[in-house]
N, C-alpha and C positions, 0 to 999 in steps of 0.2 A: 490317458488311454481311452476313456469314454469318448472324448472329442475325436480322436483318431479313428475310432470305430465308426463314429457317426459320419465322418467325412468319407471313409471307405464305402460305407453303405450308400451314401448319396452318389458317389462316383459309379458304383456298381449298378445302381438303379438307372443312372443316366445312360450307361453302356447298353443295358438291356433294352431300354426304351428306344435307343438309337438303332439297335439291331432289329427290333420289331418294325420300326418305321421303314427299314430297308427291305424287310421280308417281301419277296415276290417282285421287287422292282427289276430284278434280273431274270424273271421268269417269262415264259410265253405259254399260252394255253393252246392245246391241240385237241379238237374233237374228232373222235373216231366213230365211223358208221359201219356196222357189220351187216346191215340189212340189205343194202343195194349193191349188186355186183354187175359187172359188164363183161360181155363175151361177144362172140361172132354175131349173135342175134340181138345185141344191144342190152338194154337195162333189164335186170331181173330182180323182183322184190322177194325178200326172204323173211324168215322168222326173226323177231326181236330178241333181245336178251343179252347180247354180247358187245354192246356199244361201250365206249369209255371216254373219259376226258383225261388227257395227260397234262401234267405240270412239268415243263422242261426248263431246266436251269441253263442260262446262257452267260453265267458269270465269266466264263472263258468263251468269248464269242465264236471262236473257231472250232470249239469242241463242246457242243451242247450235250447235256446228259438228262435223261428222264429221271426225275426225282420222285414222281408219284403217278399212279394210275387209279382213277376213281371210276367205279362201274355205274356210269350215268348215261341215260339215253341221249343220242345226238343224231342229227340228220343231215344228209347231203342236200336234201331238198330245201334250199334256202341259201342266201348269200353266205360266203365264208366269213361273215362278221357277226355271228350269233353269240360271241363270247368276248370278254374283255376283263382286264385287271384294273382295279382302282389305281389312281396315280401314286398312292402311298404303298402299293404292293400288298396290302393286307387282305383284300377280298378278290375273288374271281367270280364273275357272273356268267352263267351259261344258259341261254334260252334254247329250248327244244321245240322245233317247229311242228313236226309231225310224229305220229307213232304208227306202227303197223298192226292191223287187226286181221284175223283170219276170216276169209270169205270163201267157203267151200274148200277147194284144194289150193287156193292162192291167198296171197296177202295183199291188202290194199292200204294205202296211206290215208289217215284221217288227222285233222288238226289237233295239235296239243296246245296246252296253255301254261306250261311249267317254266319257271326260272329257278335254276339251281344257284345256291349261294355257297361258295367254297372259302373256308378259312385257310389262307396261304401262310399264316404265321405258325400254324400247327406243324408238327413234325411227326408223321407226314401230314400234308394238307388233308383236310377232311370236309365233307359236306355238313353244313350246320343249319341249313334251312331250304325249303322248297316253297316258292311263292307263286300263286296263281296270277297270271297276267292276261293279255288279250289272246284271241284265237290265232293260232299259227304264228307265234312270235318268230321273227327272222333276224334281220340286222339290229344290233343294239349299239348304243354309244353312252359312255360315262363322261360326265363333265370334268373339266380340269380341276375343279375344287374337290371332286370325288363325292359330292353330296347328292347327286342326281343321275339317274339313268333314264334314257328314252329307248323304247323298243318298238320297231316297226312291225305291225301285225298284218299279215296277208289276208287271211280269212276274216279277221276282225275289222278290216278296213279302218284301222285306227293306229294311234301311237299310245303305248302305255307309258305313264309317268310313274317313276319308281324313286322313292326316297331312300337315301343311304345315310344312316346315322350310326357311326361306329360299326358294329357288326349287325345292326338291325336294318334289314332291307324290307321295304313295304311298298306295295302298289297303292298309289294315292289318287290316281286319276286316269282317265281315258279320253284322248282327243279324237273325235270322229273326223274322218277324212273323206268318206263316201267313195273311196277308191282303195284298191290294194296297195299296201306299202311294203317295199322290199328291204330298204336299208335307211339309216338315219345317222347324222353326225351333228354333234353340238359344237357351236363356235367356241373358241378359247375363252372369250369373255363371258360365256354363259348366258348371253342375252338372246341368242337366236339358235335355231337348228334348221337343218335342211333334210328333207325326206324324199326318197325315190318313189314316185308314184308310177310304178313301172308299166302298168297296162295302158296308161293314157299318155306315156312318154313325156312326163313333166317332173319338175322338182318343186315340191311344196316348201313353203317358208313358214316356220313356226316362231312365234314370239315367246320367249321364256322369261318369266318374272318369278324367281324362286321356284316354287312347285306349281305355279300357275302357268300353264302352257296353252296357247291359243293358235288357231290356224285361220289364215285369211286367204281364201281361194283366189282372190283377185291378184295376189302376189305370185301365183304359179309361174314357173319359168319353163319355157319349152326346152326339151332335151331331144337327144337322138332316140332311136328305137330301144325300148326296154332299159331304162336306167336301173342298174342292178346293184351297183356298189358305189360308195361315196366317201370322200375324205376331205379334210380342210387343212390348209397350210397353218403352221404354228402361229403365224402373225394374224390369222383370221382374214386375210385379204382375198384369198381365192378358195372356192370350193371346186373340186374336180369330181365329176360323175362319170363312172365307167359304164358304158352301155353295151348290151350283148344281144340285141334283137335282130341284127342282120343275119349273122351266121351263114352256113351253107355257101361257101365260096365268096362271101361278101365281107369286107373289112368292117369292123365295129368302131364306134367313135368314143373318144374321151372328150367331154364337154367341160370347158373351163368357165366358171361363173365368178364375176366380181361380186364378192359377198358382203363387203363392209358398208356400202352406202345405203341410203334410204330405199332404193329400188334395185335389189340384186338382179343381175342380168348376164347373159352369155357374152363372153368377149373372145372366145376362140373355140374351134372344133378341130380335132385332129384324129388320126387313127393309128394306134400302135399295132393293129393286126386283128385277127379273128378270135373271139371268145375271151375277152379280158375280164373274167369273173373275179379272180383274185386281184386286189388293187390296194396299194397303200402309199402314203406320203411319208418321207423320212422325218424323224423327230427334229432334225436341223432345218427342214424346209427346203433343202437344196435339190432334192431329187424325188421322183416318184417311180414306182415299179409296178408292173403287172405281169401275171402269169397267163399266157395265152393258151387256151384249150386246144385250138387248131383241130377240132373234130376228133380228139382222141377217145371220146366215149361213144362215138357213132358206130353203126354197123359197118362191116367191111365194104359194103357197096355204097356207102353214104358219105357225104361231106368230103373231107380231104384225104381220108383213108390213112391218116398219119398215126404213128405209134408214139410220137413225142409231142410234148408241148414246147413252149418257148418263153423264156424270161426276157422282158424288155425293160431296160433302165432308161429313164428320161430325166433330163435336167429341167428345172423349173425357172423360167426367166423372171425378171423383176416385173414384167407385164403379165405373169401367170402362164405364158405360153410354154408348151411342152416340146422338147426336142429330144428325139431318140439318140442316145449316145452309145448304147451297147446292147447286144443280144447274146443269149446263151441257151443251149439246148436243155430241156427239162424232160421229166418222165411222163408217164401216161396220166391224163386228167389232173393236171396241177391245179389245186384249189386254193389252199391257204398260203398267205404270204405275210411276212413280218420283218421289220427292221430291228437291229440291235439298238440299245439305248444311245450309243454314240454315232449311229447312222453309218457305221463303217462295214456292217455285214448285213446280208439278206438271207432269209430262210424261206424255202419253198417246199411245200408238202405235196407229194404225188399220190393221188388216191389209188390208182390202179397198181402202181409199183410198191405201195405201202412203205415209202421211205421219205427221208428229208434230205434236201440238198442245201449246202451252205456256200455262200458266195462272199468274197471280199470285194469291197468297192474302193477303187482308187483311181483318181484322174478320169472319172467318167467311164471306167472299164469294169468288167465283171470277170473275176477269177474264181473258179470253183475250188473250194478248200477241202482237202482230204476225201476219203471215201464217203459215200452216202450212208446216212444213219438209218438202219432198218427200224421200222416202227411196228408195234404189236397190233396192227390193224390198219384200216383204210382211213387216212386223214381227210376229213370233209371240211374242216375249218381250222383257222389258226389266227391268233391275235397277240400282240404285245400289249403292255400296260397303256392305259390312257395317258395323255400328256397334257 
């Protein structure tokens, strides 16, 4: 009887551990910004205090559901990649780039330096720590091992190096860049990272050795105007930088970089359209997708005067080249974009419409699934777990 109980206890512990290991792997994080609104006169800054971070369960890919909302600051002013889940699904990291402070009768943005740490194994998920990082932290990336995060800092002109050990998250270093940094991605083998130096139109290359991260300016790669978002194929062969600097009736560029050799370099440049801020590569590496803004946040008299954005699906060739295979209409100011774990569904969050669209991917086509899911605020960013 004692032996049977012991075996039962061992099996139960194994099941619990397995369940914990899977916690959050079917989640996506969505950051809501209540402070910035858009109308006929363009952008208006408002009072802080009502931002949030949503934890959304996509176990049923076609029917996502919100399982938690945490009252945490989040900002539209930064790439929609300021948050990510560790590969084991246990932790969510959220960097907040700016806060609003009152100046007379108006509100102005000033840099923040906070990184929120969320325990996704808790029910409901909960904030367990707040870590100080660089000034105006924007895009972040978590390594495939889940033991390291890098954060691109705009005002800080640096990349923060953050250690992840279990539930302990700690800033352990700062890599000076001498230039504003908008977004960063860590290669799957954990030996390199690529950072968007958006104001000088270049991609910086970082060497990663454990927690020792260094930057060699001589390896900078020319990009198109304002590289703003960045991702890497699961095999580590190609980095794709999404650039948003042309705008106003000009198509923006996606720059493809051969990333694996001793000297990473550009191998292709194409354009999916105007305003590709939201950008992601599928977990299976076969497709990439971007949500085009198309001027949906501009004044009535400016830019394209459109009320809708557009989703663009692209195949990724063996040479890294992107080919557009499908397009679909989106709502106003589409920012965040994420793939399901199986790469068969896409999620796009519309800031102005405050909703989420779900698309099924099959044979290079996009099919919207079900009615849009209404969100309790304006979605400024969205991210799936690191892979």
